[in-house]
C-alpha positions, 0 to 999 in steps of 0.5 A: 500500500502506497500513498498517491500524494504526500499525506502529511498536510492532510493528516496535520489538517485532520489532527488540527481540525478534529482529531486533536480533540480526541487525543487519548482515550480519556478524551473520547470517554469524556466526550461520550459521558458529556453527551450521554448518548448511546449510539452504535457505529460500524467500526473498522478495527486495527486489523482492517487497516493493517492487513490490506484495507487502509483506504476502505477503513478510512472511508468507513470512518468518514461515513460513520463520522457523519452518523456521529455528527448527526446523532450527537448534533456536533458543531460544524468543525466535526463535519469537516473531519468527514471531508478530511478523512475522505480526502486522506482515503483517496490518497491511499493506494489500495488494490485489494478487493477483498476488503469488508464493506463498512456495513458488515463491520461490527457495530461498536459504541461511540467510545470504541469507534473514537478510540479506533479512529484515533489509533488509525489516524496515528498509525497512518501518520506514523506509516506515511509521514 
């Protein structure tokens, strides 16, 4: 798997615009408790990203961020996270066709979703930047 373009700026923008607020799982837990809403989101795993499906993983996170934004009625900067994840996904060269669709991934609570998203963004950053 290779990136088509230099992802550093997209990841820096992503981290600066939304994911920076998720630094550490304690922040994600705090966010969920503050909003006290229960929702389930299709959640890619670390294995989904690491095996052969980094683009599909990022696309799933981007789609589910829209659901989370709607469910939690989050401010507009969180919607920007969807666009940044989608743009990052488009820069990843993925040739595997055996990737799971987002809708067949396990549904997890928002805390687990946010923790996996944070891990994936940090992993992508360390892999490609």
